[in-house]
Backbone bond lengths (Angstrom), bond angles and torsions (degrees), N, CA, C in turn:
res aa  C-N    CA-C-N  psi(-1)  N-CA   C-N-CA  omega(-1)  CA-C   N-CA-C  phi
1 M - - - 1.484 - - 1.524 109.59 -
2 S 1.264 116.32 132.83 1.463 120.47 178.58 1.507 110.57 -74.72
3 E 1.300 115.72 171.00 1.457 120.12 -179.08 1.516 110.21 -64.15
4 R 1.330 115.14 149.74 1.454 120.40 -178.56 1.520 110.12 -64.85
5 L 1.327 113.51 151.38 1.453 119.46 178.12 1.505 110.58 -81.24
6 D 1.297 115.83 147.83 1.460 121.05 171.65 1.513 108.59 -93.00
7 A 1.320 116.00 146.17 1.454 119.90 173.77 1.520 108.86 -65.89
8 P 1.324 117.22 155.19 1.474 119.92 179.88 1.510 111.69 -74.40
9 E 1.340 115.23 70.01 1.455 121.02 -179.92 1.512 107.51 -155.65
10 E 1.274 117.27 170.96 1.458 121.12 179.75 1.515 109.42 -64.06
11 E 1.327 116.36 133.26 1.458 121.22 -177.35 1.518 110.88 -60.47
12 Y 1.310 115.66 137.70 1.463 120.88 178.94 1.506 108.38 -137.59
13 D 1.284 117.76 126.09 1.453 122.56 178.34 1.511 108.72 -130.75
14 P 1.360 118.16 106.92 1.461 119.64 -178.34 1.516 113.28 -60.28
15 S 1.344 116.64 -26.85 1.461 118.62 -177.48 1.521 112.60 -67.32
16 T 1.318 117.19 -17.27 1.463 120.30 179.21 1.513 112.46 -100.57
17 M 1.327 117.15 11.47 1.460 121.06 -178.64 1.520 110.59 -61.09
18 P 1.314 119.29 129.74 1.461 120.79 178.31 1.515 111.19 -68.18
19 A 1.306 115.82 160.90 1.463 119.86 177.95 1.514 109.81 -58.99
20 P 1.345 117.30 139.78 1.464 119.68 -178.64 1.519 111.71 -57.00
21 S 1.306 115.46 139.33 1.457 121.00 179.89 1.511 110.51 -94.93
22 F 1.316 116.37 135.66 1.452 121.56 177.05 1.524 111.06 -109.54
23 T 1.328 115.60 3.70 1.466 118.50 -176.29 1.515 112.63 -92.23
24 N 1.338 117.02 -21.16 1.454 120.59 179.72 1.510 110.22 -118.25
25 A 1.313 115.85 146.83 1.457 119.73 178.24 1.518 109.04 -64.63
26 R 1.315 116.18 133.33 1.451 119.83 -179.54 1.514 109.62 -106.35
27 A 1.320 116.50 137.56 1.456 120.35 -178.61 1.515 110.16 -66.48
28 P 1.340 117.60 151.27 1.462 119.94 172.19 1.514 109.99 -55.47
29 W 1.358 116.60 158.48 1.460 119.85 -174.55 1.517 112.39 -54.54
30 Y 1.350 116.89 -35.19 1.455 118.55 -176.26 1.524 112.72 -78.22
31 R 1.355 117.07 -4.52 1.463 120.34 176.00 1.522 111.92 -112.98
32 R 1.310 117.75 1.59 1.454 119.77 -179.46 1.525 109.81 -70.41
33 P 1.336 117.82 155.14 1.467 120.66 -175.92 1.510 113.73 -56.36
34 W 1.360 117.18 -39.41 1.451 117.84 -176.96 1.512 111.99 -69.15
35 V 1.347 117.70 -24.54 1.462 119.92 175.01 1.511 110.06 -74.72
36 L 1.333 115.91 -43.12 1.452 119.92 -177.73 1.518 111.01 -64.76
37 V 1.341 116.06 -38.35 1.459 119.24 178.73 1.518 110.33 -64.77
38 T 1.337 115.80 -46.21 1.453 119.48 -179.06 1.513 111.57 -64.83
39 S 1.332 116.49 -39.05 1.456 120.45 -178.59 1.514 111.82 -66.02
40 A 1.333 116.78 -21.26 1.459 119.71 -178.99 1.519 112.27 -76.51
41 V 1.333 116.71 -13.84 1.456 120.32 -179.74 1.521 109.08 -83.20
42 V 1.299 116.62 121.39 1.459 120.53 -179.79 1.519 108.61 -86.67
43 V 1.316 116.90 120.47 1.452 122.10 -179.31 1.522 108.69 -96.22
44 V 1.319 116.17 116.18 1.455 119.74 -178.59 1.519 108.22 -104.65
45 A 1.338 115.67 83.65 1.456 122.24 176.03 1.502 107.72 -163.54
46 A 1.304 117.67 141.83 1.456 120.59 -174.33 1.504 112.48 -99.23
47 I 1.319 118.93 -26.83 1.458 119.88 -173.89 1.513 108.73 -153.90
48 S 1.327 116.28 149.23 1.458 120.34 179.11 1.518 108.80 -86.36
49 V 1.308 116.78 106.43 1.453 120.99 -178.46 1.515 108.01 -139.26
50 A 1.309 116.16 131.32 1.453 120.30 174.74 1.524 107.45 -94.98
51 T 1.314 117.58 124.81 1.458 120.46 -173.74 1.517 111.24 -129.63
52 D 1.318 115.12 146.54 1.454 120.97 171.59 1.518 108.89 -83.12
53 L 1.326 115.96 138.95 1.458 118.97 178.32 1.528 109.91 -75.40
54 P 1.328 117.32 138.65 1.460 119.89 177.71 1.527 112.02 -80.76
55 R 1.339 117.46 2.86 1.454 120.58 -177.44 1.519 109.27 -138.89
56 H 1.307 115.14 161.76 1.463 120.36 177.10 1.523 110.07 -73.09
57 I 1.332 116.17 140.17 1.461 119.67 173.88 1.520 108.55 -123.72
58 T 1.298 116.00 151.58 1.453 121.22 179.81 1.522 109.98 -78.86
59 V 1.328 115.99 166.25 1.464 119.99 177.67 1.530 111.25 -60.62
60 P 1.330 119.76 -45.89 1.473 118.58 177.02 1.524 112.89 -58.54
61 Q 1.326 117.21 -37.81 1.462 120.08 177.22 1.525 110.76 -66.04
62 D 1.324 116.18 -40.16 1.466 120.77 178.64 1.526 110.16 -63.95
63 V 1.331 116.54 -44.48 1.470 120.66 178.42 1.521 110.30 -59.31
64 A 1.324 116.51 -45.26 1.465 120.18 -179.37 1.523 111.12 -63.29
65 A 1.337 116.82 -40.74 1.467 120.43 -179.41 1.522 111.24 -65.67
66 Q 1.335 116.92 -44.44 1.467 119.76 -178.66 1.528 110.98 -70.07
67 N 1.317 117.84 -37.96 1.466 120.06 177.94 1.523 111.72 -65.93
68 A 1.326 117.04 -33.56 1.464 119.58 176.89 1.523 110.66 -63.14
69 V 1.333 116.11 -42.71 1.464 120.81 177.34 1.522 110.53 -65.13
70 L 1.325 116.73 -46.23 1.462 120.78 -177.75 1.521 111.96 -65.47
71 T 1.318 117.10 -33.68 1.460 120.00 176.78 1.523 110.27 -63.83
72 Q 1.324 116.81 -41.40 1.461 119.23 177.43 1.524 110.91 -68.40
73 M 1.336 117.58 -40.63 1.459 120.40 177.01 1.527 110.48 -59.68
74 R 1.318 116.01 -42.20 1.470 120.71 179.07 1.526 110.53 -61.10
75 G 1.332 116.31 -44.43 1.461 119.87 178.68 1.518 112.82 -65.71
76 D 1.335 116.59 -40.75 1.465 120.14 179.86 1.527 111.78 -66.32
77 A 1.331 117.34 -29.69 1.464 120.85 -175.49 1.522 113.88 -84.55
78 R 1.324 118.99 -18.81 1.466 119.82 -167.69 1.525 112.92 -66.23
79 E 1.334 119.25 -36.20 1.466 120.29 -179.46 1.524 110.85 -67.57
80 C 1.338 116.09 -45.05 1.465 119.52 179.33 1.526 110.59 -67.07
81 A 1.335 116.91 -37.24 1.465 120.12 177.48 1.524 110.61 -60.53
82 F 1.329 116.84 -42.90 1.464 121.18 176.12 1.524 110.20 -61.00
83 A 1.334 116.25 -44.56 1.460 120.98 -177.14 1.524 111.65 -62.91
84 V 1.325 116.74 -41.01 1.465 120.69 178.88 1.522 110.31 -62.72
85 K 1.332 116.77 -49.14 1.466 120.17 -179.08 1.523 110.84 -61.70
86 E 1.329 116.49 -42.76 1.458 120.11 -179.32 1.524 111.36 -64.22
87 S 1.331 117.59 -44.93 1.463 121.00 -177.12 1.525 111.77 -63.25
88 F 1.334 116.88 -43.97 1.464 119.36 178.75 1.530 110.81 -67.40
89 T 1.323 117.53 -36.62 1.466 120.57 177.33 1.523 110.93 -62.96
90 L 1.321 116.29 -45.31 1.467 120.48 179.50 1.524 111.23 -66.07
91 Y 1.320 116.84 -37.90 1.464 119.23 179.17 1.527 110.86 -66.15
92 D 1.314 117.21 -38.90 1.465 120.34 176.82 1.528 110.55 -60.88
93 R 1.321 117.26 -41.89 1.469 120.73 179.48 1.529 110.38 -67.73
94 F 1.322 116.00 -39.01 1.461 119.99 177.27 1.529 110.58 -63.10
95 S 1.325 116.64 -46.48 1.466 121.22 -178.50 1.519 111.89 -63.54
96 A 1.329 116.66 -29.53 1.464 121.16 179.53 1.521 112.16 -84.33
97 G 1.328 117.50 0.05 1.461 120.90 -178.79 1.508 113.02 69.18
98 A 1.339 116.47 29.14 1.467 120.35 -174.21 1.522 113.46 -96.84
99 L 1.329 117.92 9.48 1.463 120.58 -178.24 1.522 111.06 -109.19
100 S 1.314 115.85 132.58 1.465 120.56 172.91 1.527 108.35 -75.18
101 P 1.342 118.33 166.72 1.472 119.71 177.95 1.525 113.18 -54.74
102 S 1.315 117.10 -41.52 1.470 118.71 179.85 1.527 111.26 -69.14
103 Q 1.336 116.27 -37.53 1.456 119.68 177.31 1.526 111.25 -66.49
104 L 1.318 116.37 -35.35 1.455 120.29 178.22 1.525 110.78 -63.54
105 A 1.318 116.33 -42.23 1.467 119.98 178.39 1.525 110.68 -62.58
106 T 1.325 115.84 -41.20 1.459 119.89 178.69 1.521 111.03 -67.21
107 T 1.323 116.24 -38.10 1.461 121.26 178.65 1.519 111.41 -58.93
108 K 1.322 116.58 -42.37 1.465 119.94 179.48 1.522 110.85 -61.30
109 T 1.315 116.52 -38.59 1.460 120.42 177.81 1.523 110.87 -65.90
110 Y 1.334 115.95 -45.60 1.463 120.32 -179.54 1.530 111.05 -58.90
111 I 1.332 116.58 -46.70 1.459 120.14 -175.70 1.525 110.95 -67.12
112 A 1.321 117.15 -38.08 1.468 119.49 175.64 1.531 110.32 -61.00
113 E 1.324 116.82 -40.54 1.465 120.95 177.46 1.524 111.32 -65.97
114 D 1.333 116.15 -34.60 1.457 120.20 -176.33 1.525 112.89 -67.46
115 E 1.323 117.52 -20.39 1.461 119.48 177.74 1.525 111.33 -67.97
116 V 1.322 117.16 -30.87 1.470 120.97 -169.81 1.532 113.43 -61.49
117 P 1.346 120.25 -52.15 1.467 118.56 -176.33 1.525 114.21 -69.44
118 C 1.330 117.68 -9.21 1.463 120.83 177.10 1.528 111.76 -101.23
119 S 1.321 117.19 4.57 1.462 121.39 -177.34 1.521 110.47 -121.65
120 F 1.328 115.79 170.74 1.459 119.95 178.57 1.523 111.83 -72.19
121 A 1.329 117.34 -4.49 1.465 120.32 172.55 1.521 111.22 -75.53
122 G 1.322 116.89 -14.13 1.460 121.65 -179.20 1.521 111.67 -105.93
123 Q 1.299 116.38 153.37 1.465 121.76 -178.69 1.528 113.45 -66.01
124 P 1.341 120.51 -35.97 1.466 119.33 -176.58 1.522 113.95 -58.13
125 V 1.337 117.77 -46.24 1.464 120.01 -179.69 1.524 110.33 -66.09
126 Y 1.325 116.31 -39.30 1.465 119.54 178.14 1.527 110.24 -60.60
127 D 1.327 116.31 -46.40 1.462 119.75 -179.68 1.525 111.31 -64.21
128 L 1.320 116.80 -42.36 1.463 120.37 -179.47 1.522 110.82 -62.37
129 T 1.314 116.43 -37.17 1.459 121.21 -176.13 1.527 112.69 -81.26
130 N 1.324 117.04 -35.23 1.463 120.43 -169.71 1.521 115.91 -113.11
131 N 1.314 117.89 -18.50 1.460 119.61 -169.70 1.520 114.44 -117.97
132 I 1.317 116.65 31.21 1.461 119.73 178.28 1.526 109.24 -126.17
133 Q 1.312 115.54 130.22 1.460 122.02 178.00 1.516 108.52 -119.00
134 I 1.314 116.49 120.72 1.457 122.04 -174.40 1.523 110.12 -106.70
135 T 1.315 116.15 132.98 1.455 122.20 176.26 1.522 108.53 -83.21
136 L 1.318 117.21 113.41 1.462 120.94 -171.57 1.523 112.94 -86.40
137 T 1.297 115.48 63.92 1.456 121.68 164.30 1.530 106.85 -77.28
138 P 1.341 119.41 176.44 1.464 118.70 175.05 1.531 112.68 -53.32
139 A 1.323 117.06 -42.39 1.469 119.26 176.39 1.517 110.74 -68.07
140 G 1.319 116.35 -37.39 1.459 120.71 -178.83 1.514 113.58 -62.57
141 H 1.329 117.53 -29.81 1.466 119.74 176.80 1.529 110.38 -62.87
142 H 1.318 116.91 -36.80 1.467 119.91 177.28 1.532 110.84 -71.55
143 I 1.320 117.54 -36.32 1.466 120.02 175.86 1.523 110.07 -66.15
144 D 1.317 116.94 -36.29 1.465 120.72 176.37 1.524 110.40 -62.11
145 A 1.337 117.01 -41.60 1.466 120.61 177.43 1.524 110.79 -65.50
146 A 1.332 117.22 -39.32 1.470 120.64 177.11 1.521 110.63 -64.30
147 H 1.316 116.55 -38.27 1.468 121.44 178.05 1.523 110.76 -62.37
148 T 1.330 116.61 -44.57 1.468 120.73 178.54 1.522 110.93 -62.23
149 A 1.337 116.43 -43.51 1.464 120.42 179.94 1.524 111.14 -65.23
150 L 1.320 117.31 -39.65 1.463 120.48 179.59 1.523 111.00 -67.24
151 D 1.315 116.81 -39.42 1.462 121.08 177.29 1.526 110.00 -57.86
152 H 1.334 116.98 -45.43 1.466 119.81 179.96 1.524 110.94 -70.83
153 W 1.331 117.48 -35.79 1.471 120.69 176.84 1.519 109.88 -56.27
154 M 1.336 116.67 -42.88 1.461 120.77 -176.58 1.522 112.48 -78.30
155 S 1.337 116.30 -64.42 1.466 120.81 -169.34 1.516 113.66 -82.51
156 G 1.325 116.96 -11.84 1.453 120.52 177.79 1.519 111.60 -104.98
157 T 1.320 116.14 -78.22 1.460 121.15 -171.32 1.524 113.34 -69.38
158 A 1.320 117.83 -47.18 1.469 120.02 -178.79 1.519 111.25 -61.69
159 L 1.318 116.55 -44.50 1.462 119.93 -179.87 1.520 111.11 -62.56
160 K 1.330 117.39 -42.82 1.467 120.32 178.65 1.528 110.96 -62.80
161 A 1.323 116.80 -40.62 1.464 120.15 -179.99 1.524 111.05 -63.00
162 I 1.325 116.88 -44.47 1.468 119.76 -179.80 1.523 110.69 -66.82
163 E 1.327 117.29 -37.64 1.467 120.48 176.36 1.527 110.69 -62.71
164 D 1.338 116.72 -40.90 1.470 120.20 177.22 1.525 110.58 -62.11
165 I 1.319 116.79 -42.98 1.466 120.38 179.62 1.522 110.61 -62.33
166 R 1.318 116.38 -43.80 1.475 119.80 179.12 1.529 110.62 -59.10
167 Q 1.324 117.22 -43.05 1.461 120.33 -179.43 1.525 112.00 -71.44
168 L 1.334 116.60 -33.51 1.465 119.51 179.24 1.524 111.97 -70.88
169 I 1.319 117.26 -27.71 1.462 119.47 174.86 1.524 109.74 -62.66
170 D 1.332 116.22 -36.18 1.467 120.78 179.43 1.523 112.65 -83.96
171 G 1.327 116.87 -28.11 1.466 120.70 -178.73 1.507 111.07 -138.07
172 P 1.323 118.75 73.44 1.465 122.14 -171.45 1.522 115.55 -66.64
173 S 1.320 118.09 -13.17 1.464 119.77 -178.47 1.526 112.68 -92.41
174 N 1.304 118.42 3.80 1.464 122.04 -177.43 1.526 109.98 -74.27
175 A 1.339 115.79 101.45 1.465 120.62 -176.06 1.524 111.89 -65.36
176 G 1.322 116.44 -35.81 1.454 119.74 179.51 1.516 112.22 -63.45
177 L 1.327 116.25 -41.96 1.460 120.50 178.05 1.526 111.52 -66.16
178 K 1.332 116.09 -38.38 1.465 119.40 178.33 1.524 110.94 -62.46
179 A 1.331 115.63 -42.82 1.462 119.53 178.97 1.525 110.84 -65.15
180 N 1.314 115.99 -39.35 1.460 119.32 179.90 1.526 111.31 -67.60
181 L 1.335 116.95 -38.36 1.461 119.96 178.10 1.526 110.54 -64.06
182 A 1.331 116.86 -40.65 1.461 120.12 177.73 1.531 110.50 -61.87
183 Y 1.326 115.95 -39.25 1.464 120.19 178.18 1.527 110.77 -65.41
184 Q 1.330 116.93 -44.92 1.462 120.11 179.84 1.528 111.14 -63.25
185 A 1.326 117.03 -37.92 1.466 120.38 177.74 1.528 110.33 -61.80
186 H 1.328 115.73 -41.70 1.469 120.17 177.03 1.528 110.70 -62.82
187 E 1.326 116.44 -44.92 1.462 120.55 -178.66 1.530 111.89 -66.13
188 L 1.316 117.08 -33.94 1.465 119.56 175.75 1.526 110.83 -57.87
189 D 1.326 116.26 -40.96 1.456 119.53 -179.69 1.522 111.07 -71.72
190 V 1.342 116.65 -40.34 1.468 120.16 177.96 1.528 110.59 -59.62
191 E 1.322 116.10 -46.32 1.462 120.21 -178.25 1.530 111.78 -70.43
192 R 1.329 116.56 -34.37 1.468 119.67 175.51 1.527 110.11 -60.47
193 L 1.322 116.47 -44.92 1.462 120.51 178.96 1.524 111.39 -66.98
194 H 1.323 116.25 -32.12 1.465 120.44 176.28 1.526 110.05 -63.01
195 V 1.324 116.56 -47.00 1.467 120.95 178.34 1.528 110.20 -57.88
196 L 1.325 116.22 -50.22 1.466 120.38 -178.03 1.526 111.83 -64.87
197 G 1.341 116.32 -37.35 1.458 120.19 -179.98 1.515 112.65 -66.09
198 D 1.318 116.40 -41.83 1.463 119.64 178.58 1.529 111.14 -65.03
199 I 1.326 116.49 -39.42 1.467 119.36 177.63 1.529 110.27 -65.83
200 S 1.323 117.08 -37.96 1.467 120.61 177.83 1.527 111.36 -61.81
201 Q 1.337 116.55 -37.93 1.464 119.99 177.23 1.527 110.67 -62.67
202 A 1.330 116.22 -41.66 1.464 119.97 177.43 1.526 110.76 -64.54
203 E 1.327 116.62 -38.06 1.467 120.56 178.64 1.526 111.19 -62.83
204 R 1.324 116.71 -38.95 1.467 119.94 179.35 1.528 110.50 -63.83
205 I 1.323 116.16 -40.36 1.463 120.00 179.92 1.526 111.02 -66.29
206 L 1.321 116.18 -42.84 1.465 121.15 -175.33 1.526 113.08 -85.19
207 G 1.324 116.43 -17.26 1.458 120.10 178.68 1.509 114.55 72.31
208 T 1.324 116.72 27.66 1.463 120.27 -179.83 1.519 109.82 -155.31
209 A 1.324 115.88 160.73 1.459 120.86 177.16 1.521 109.87 -75.79
210 L 1.328 115.62 149.27 1.459 122.10 -179.57 1.529 110.22 -123.33
211 V 1.309 115.84 160.42 1.469 121.36 173.86 1.524 108.98 -61.06
212 T 1.318 116.93 140.50 1.464 121.06 -177.28 1.524 111.12 -131.77
213 P 1.333 118.08 131.66 1.471 120.28 174.60 1.523 110.76 -59.69
214 T 1.319 116.52 144.53 1.462 122.09 178.61 1.519 109.02 -98.43
215 L 1.321 116.55 110.35 1.460 122.23 -179.02 1.527 109.14 -116.11
216 P 1.329 117.77 139.48 1.466 120.28 -176.45 1.521 112.35 -75.08
217 V 1.308 115.26 149.23 1.466 121.29 169.81 1.522 106.79 -91.52
218 V 1.319 116.87 119.21 1.463 120.16 -178.82 1.521 109.74 -106.95
219 T 1.313 115.40 147.44 1.459 121.74 179.00 1.520 109.07 -100.32
220 P 1.333 117.87 125.13 1.466 119.07 177.81 1.521 110.30 -56.39
221 P 1.329 117.79 137.73 1.470 120.17 179.91 1.517 111.31 -63.29
222 A 1.312 115.96 149.78 1.458 120.92 179.59 1.520 110.11 -64.87
223 A 1.318 116.38 141.95 1.458 120.88 178.35 1.518 109.72 -71.11
224 G 1.346 113.34 154.63 1.459 117.72 177.47 1.485 112.99 107.44
């Protein structure tokens, strides 16, 4: 299998995100560049429905249809992917005692903002849930499964992990929350692999690489 295709947009990899800066004022989440870029994409779909085609389509047509869906999934996921990477990075710095009082106050604001793009309060989850139509060819069934897994990665596991981090900043000795955060970190990786695995199955059927959402690999926080 050849290397996966990139969507026709500027490359974004949350895993390479630099450490959050506390020296410059940061725009609210809805004014950050990744929000503005995503907001510029016009989504022309009214409802999320997976449908079987009433006619035969060629392999190139199938590839184009699945890549169109995956490109939108990639765009819908990028804000939450950034938020997950940022929240875990900030929590690691907090746990290491590397934040000054002013940085800690800013961190709390950042993490509260990071919940939004992973929840139904944000446009990305709404678009992912309601504005995607999947062509259910044999390959499309695997893309549909990847879509379901990505939806849960964002609005389920990622949101819970960020909520745990926000609460642990206020109550760092809560052993139950620490255990739950470690579990959510594990589930984020399981679901990430599920998304990639389902897309790989579609690639095998179609015989070509497909666009793939970029999701961060997170490290479970150390116990204790």
